[in-house]
C-alpha positions, 0 to 999 in steps of 0.5 A: 142763563145760570136761572138760579144764579139770576134768581139768587141775584133778584132775590139778593136785591129785593131783600136789601130794598126790605123786601120780605118776599122771594122768587123760587123755582119749583119745577120748571115753573115761577113763584113767589114765596113769603111772609103774605097776609094770610087768607083768612084774617088779612092782619096776620101774616105767615110765609105763604106761595103764590103759583105764577104758571110761568116757565122758569127761563128768561123771559119768565124772570123778568115778568116774575120780577115785576109780579114781585114788584107789583105784590110788595107794593099793594101790600105796601098800601094795603091793596093786597088781596089773593083772589087777583092772584089765586083765582086766574091760575088755579082756573087754569090748574083744574082745567089742566088737570081735568083734562088730564083726568079725563084722559085717564078715563077715557083710557078706561072705558077703552081698557075695557070697551071690547069686554062684554064677556062675563068672564073676560071682563073679570079678568080684564078687571083684575088686569086693571087693578093689579097693573093699571090702577096703583100707577094711574092712582100715583101718577095723579098724586104726582101731578097734583103736587108737581108745579110743572105739569109737563106731560114727560114729567110727570110720567117720568116723575111717576116712574122714578118714584118706585124702586130702580130695578123692582118688579113695580118700576118695571109694570109702571114702565109698561102700563104708561108707556101702554097710556102714553100710545093712547095719547098717541104721545112718544115718550124719549128713548130712555124710558125703556132702560128707566123701566127695567124692572127685576128680571135678571138682578131681583128673581135670579137670586132669589131665595127659592125654596128647593125640593126637599123644602117644599115637601116638608112644607106641605107636609106640615100643613095641617087643612088637606084642602090647603094642601091641595092647593099648595101641590098644585102650585109646586108641581105645575108652577101655576099662579094663584087663582089659575088653581081654582080656573084649570080642568083637573080632569087628566089627574085622574088615574088614568089620565095624562096628568097635563092640566088645561088652564081655562080662558078665563084666567089672566093670560088665557088658556093653555096646558101646564106638564108636571115637573116633578111628575113623581109630586102627582103621586106625592102630594095626592094629586089624583084625588082632585081628578076624581073629584075638584069639590076638594079644592077650597071652597071659595067665591069663583063667581068672577061676576062677583069677584076678582081674579086678584081676590080670589090670588089673595085667599091663598097669600093670606093661607100662607101667611096664617101657615107660617110657612115663610115662603110667597106662593109665587116662589113655587112658581119661580122653583117649578120654572128654574126646575124644567131649565134643568129638565133641559125642557126648551125656553119656549116651550116652558114659557107658553106652559107658564102663560108668559112671553119667551122674553119675559121667561129669559129675562127673569131665569137668566142666571139659570138659563146661562148656567144650563148652557154654560153648563153643557158647553163645558160638558162638550168640551169635556168629552170632545177632550176625553175622546182625544185620549 
């Protein structure tokens, strides 16, 4: 049955009989829409909608047809009352909405349940605020606006509200998948393909700063403290907040220059090497090994702030100095640099504190180019050996 065609036929018949109402399909539900008495003053009529809460199928259409006839009769006899039409559907909607919000709250409680340590809890809070809260907020908004409360529809509507191929869409897909698992709800198989983020297509061709530009930008930063921040991020590929949560003692003149990222950070403790090693001296980073207080004085107490807020301070400074690059561009540039140093992808991924699969996906273009170049070089050497 073509539900839209059937609705149009019914509406046409009611129009011929003089009805100012019609049946409409919104999402997977049927409503009545048309000229109805105002809720504030029954003597004034305006176009309004009555949510029937019935499914848009053959049986629902028959029921909607009967309700339209009843409403027309009530209006004709001046017996139409809004309370007879909104109470039950509103109560049902409210109960469903309250249950939905309850599940999200339970998920949030579970998310923080095993993180009683102040440092770990702050890191967890930062992850919640950046990787879950925005997507739940949009999910709730779409739930309220959407007549079709089917759980799959709400999940997909939220996911598709983010630009295809964007980082936000990928993160949304990842976060809502975790929520679905909490609900013990199985998402359809196409969820993974629709959740694909920026990885290959977006990051691969990002206009990253080259080494000369990075050195020039460092020179142009007027504040010595923030030059240290910039130098650390460029040389070690650090996340914004990691600058303030790493052991800098290895930067001393006698140190091995290997930074230890502290366990209080987003992805926990890991070590990272400088690429280029010469930048440790060029950016005067050895001074930090002797005196870490040379970094900007910002609040690092994770009982009073979050990793996200700390990271935002760096983004704000980049904008203030009109560097025209994002802090993460330095991290991406570091990752690409390690590729052409022939650093194994597994090692580079570990230094960056993320998975090998994410690393190879994000830097697929450059990794492929490196591997292809190796193959070409080997082929040329083999061919030259025949001469």
